[in-house]
N, C-alpha and C positions, 0 to 999 in steps of 0.2 A: 504494499499499500504506499509507503514512503517512497520507494523509488518511484511510484505511478504519479504522485504528486510531483516529484522534483522534475519528471518528464514534461510533465503539463507546465510547469513554470518554467522551464529552460525553453520550451517549443514559445512560449509568449514573449520571450526577451527580445529587444529589440538592441542588434549588437553596433551602434552607432557611436560608442566611444568607449575608452579604456576601462572606465569603471565596468560596465556593463560586461566587456570582453572578458574582464578577470573575473567579476563574479560567476560568469556562466562556467568557466573554467574549474574555480575554484569547487562550486556546488557539486559538479560532476564527479571529481576526484573525491568529495565525499561521499556519494552516492553508491561509489564504487569500491569503497571501503579502503582506499589507499592512503587515507591522511587521517583516518578518525581512531575508532578502538579497533582492535586486534591483538595479534602477538606483538612482545615488546620489538621495537625496532632495532636492528642490528647496527653495527657501524660499517660492515663491509658490504653487505647486499649479496644478492646471490645471481646467477646467471639466469635468464630467463625470457622466454620468447610469448609464451601465452596462447591461449584457444582463442579463437572468434570472439568478439563481446559486442554488444549492444548499448548506443547513448543517445538518448532524444530519437530514437527510430532509425538511426543509420548503425550498420553493422561495420565493424573494422577486423582485419584479418591479419595480425599480428605474423611477422616471417622473418627469418635469418636472411640477412640482406647485407652483402659488401659492396657493392656498385650503385647505390642509392644516390641520386640525385634528384633535387627538388629546388624549385622557387613558388615563393607565396608570402603571406604575412606573418612575421612572427609576434608574439605579444611575450609578456613576462610576469614573473608571479614570483612573490618576496614574504615579507614579514608575518602575513597571516600563515603561513605553512611552517616556519622556523621549527625544527625539531619535530616535525610532523613525519608519518611512515612514507616512502614513496611504494612506487609500485613493484621496485627490485628489494624493499625490505631495508634500505639504508634509512638515517634520520635525514631529512630536508636541511640543508645549510643557505642561506641567502648571499654568504659569501663566498662559496665555493661555484667554480664553472660547470655548472651541471644543466640538463633540460630535460623537459618531457616531450615524447613523440607517440604518436598514435600506435605505430607499428612496427618500429625498429625493435630489434633485440636489445636487450640491456644486460650488460654495458654495452655500448658502442660510442666511438668516437666520432663527432660529426664537426665538420668546418662550417661554421655560419659567418657567411659577410653580408654588412649592410650595404646591398645595392644603390644607397644614397650617398654614402660618404667612403666606401671602400674599406670599412674598419671589419677585420676579420678576426675571430678567435675559435679555437677549438673547446667543444663543451663535450661532456660526457653524458650521455642518454643513461638516465636510471629512474625515469617516471613514467606514465602513461599521460596522456593529454597532447596539445589542448582539445577540449571538445566544443569549443565555441566554434560556430561555422566561419569558415574563411580563415583560420589560423592553421599555419602547417608545424608549429613549435612553439614551445613556451620556455623561456630563457628563464636562468635564475637572475635576481636582481644584479649580483654582480657582472654578470655577463651582459645584461643590458646596458650597464652604465659603460663597460667597455667597448661596446658596439653603438654606444652614443644615442640611444633611444629611448633612456629612461624616462625622461620628463614627455617625450610625447606618447608613449606607451605601446606603441607598433612600429614595424619597419618593414620594408620589402628586403629580402632575404634569399639568398641563394644557400641550399644546405647541399653538403658534400660529404658521403661517408669515406672516413679514411681507412682504407683496405684493410693493408697490413697491420695497423696498429689496432684496429677493431679486432681482429682475428688473432691478435696476440692478448689481448687483455680478456677476450670471450675464454681463450683457453685458461688464463689466470682464475677466472670467475669459475669456470667450471671443475678445477681443481680446488676449490674453496679458499683462495687466495684473494688479499683484498684489491679491489682496482680503484679504491678513492684516492686521488690525486695526480692520477696518472695524466689526466687531461693538462697539469701544470707542464709535466715534464714535454707533452707534445707542443704546448705553446711555445716552450724554448727550444724545440727541434730537437730534443736530448732521446737517447734510444729508450724503448721500454723492453725490458725483459724481465724474466723471473728466474735467472741464473740462480746458483747455490751461492755464490759469492757473498750475498746480503741477505739479510732477513727479508722474506717477500713482503711487499708493499713499502719497504722502507730503502732509500739509498741515503749516501753519506755524499754531501754535497760541499764543496769549497764554498765560502762565506766571502763577502767582499776584501775580508782582509788575507784572502788566499790560503786559510788555516782549513784541512779537512776536518768537518765535526763528526764523530762519532759516538755520541753521547745525548743527551737531551736536545742537541741542535740538529737531530737526525732529519730530514724531510721527507713526507710522506708521498712521493710522487712517482712511485713505480719502483720497480726494483733492478738496480745496474750496478757494473762495477765502477766504484769511487775514482779511480785513476783516469777513468776515461772522460771525467767530467771538470770544466773550465769553471772559474768562479761566477755565481749569478747575484743579480741583485735580491735582498732577502725583505720580507716582510714577518709581521706577528700575525697569525689568524684569530679569528674570535675566539678560540677554544686554548689560546695560548701558545700553538705550535708554531714553529720558524719555519716560513715557508717561501720558494721563490716566487717573485712577482710575474704574474702572467704576461706574456708578449702579445701586442697588438700589430698583426701583420695588416699595413695598408696596401691594398692593390687597386688596380686601375679598373674602374666601372663604367658601363657605358649608360645611357639614358634608357628608362625602363617605364613600360607602362602597366597599368592594372586592368583586368579584363573580370568578366564573370563568364568561365566558361559553362556554357548551359548545357552541352552534350557533344558526344563524340560518335560518329556513323560511319560504316564502311560505303553505305550507298549515299552518293551526293545530293540525289533528289531529296531525302529525309530530311539532310541536315538544311537544304535551301530551305523547304518548309519552314522548318522550325526557325530559323533564321528571318522570314518574313512574318511569321506570329509574334516573335518578339521584338520586331522592328518597332512597334506600337510604343514600347517601353523606351528605348534609346538605340542609339545607331547599333547595328550588328554586322559581322563580317563574316565567312566561312574559310578557315585556314585548313591548307592541307598538312599533315604529317606521316611520316614512314616508321612505322615499329612494328619489327620482326618480319619485315617482308610485306607488311601488309599497309593499305594505304588508309587513312582516317580521313575523315572532313570534320574539322571541329567548328561549333558554333559560338562565337564569342560575342558578348554585349560590351559595349565600351568604346575607348576606354573611360576609365572614371580618374578625376582630377588628385582625389584624395582616398586614404583607406576608408575613412569614414563614408564617403559617396560609394564606393564600391559596396560597404556592408550594406548600405540602403538598396543598391542596384539587385545586390545578391537576392536581398528579402522580395523582391519585386519578381524575379525570374522565379523562386523557389514559390511564390504565391500564383504565378502561373503555371503551375503545374511540373515545373523541372525541378525536383527534389535532391537531384543529384548533382547539381549545380554547385561549382566551386569558385574560388576567387583566385586567378593566375596572377604572375609578373611575367612579361616577358619584353 
């Protein structure tokens, strides 16, 4: 009954601003039991893919994937979830570079690039979400700060799974080893390894004074040989650990537009009919895409000038009967 009430409430939300977007995602997480009562959260989490699940009438199919690339709108979640249980079993920390994705295996490492300013960081997926329509990833508060959209609440982004590194940490998690903090090593361009030279999940890193620390100053960023590492900038985390500063990469980005993709068809006439129908809402176009040797005809509505405008446009397209419509960035 409680879940049914939640779904009704979520269906009525108009996702036109940061507050509504975060509220919808947070309520959905609570309904799935990922952030409320249950077994005591662990520090390291476990490897998890999970079975298909449904939220707000939409079914998601998690799978283990190491070649995933996606563009769309990112949102962020923070203080309201501090210390709560994530879908992988960890405690959520707003200051860590983590994220929620609806289908990727946990843990996995994903490079998130802000397509507006070129800022790019690696995050570790350890949770499920976001469940607000039109969002592709929910990053932690710290990740949103580094990506430069903490104030606005959303950003156009590109997601790219780091294949080799994600396979490494998946193997670590399957062996019961902690992967907390490996995203910091990835952002530093440092190796991720579970060799026997150090305690799993802990590496010895030279601080700014060039001295190797093998006591309380150990940094939880993966497990690699100390002698392979050079000095890195350090800071103290919220729980008192000394951590390397994450590195924000700046990459060139081209101008992008936001569209609502209403559907994809293998028969062009079907795409043209839908485009004509939705033309009463806004400008529409049909784009060809070649996937696995097949030609698809994608119906797009827009472009929308802002994320908020895209949210409103998406709501109109869904109300017109296209329940599978999504927001894309191209």
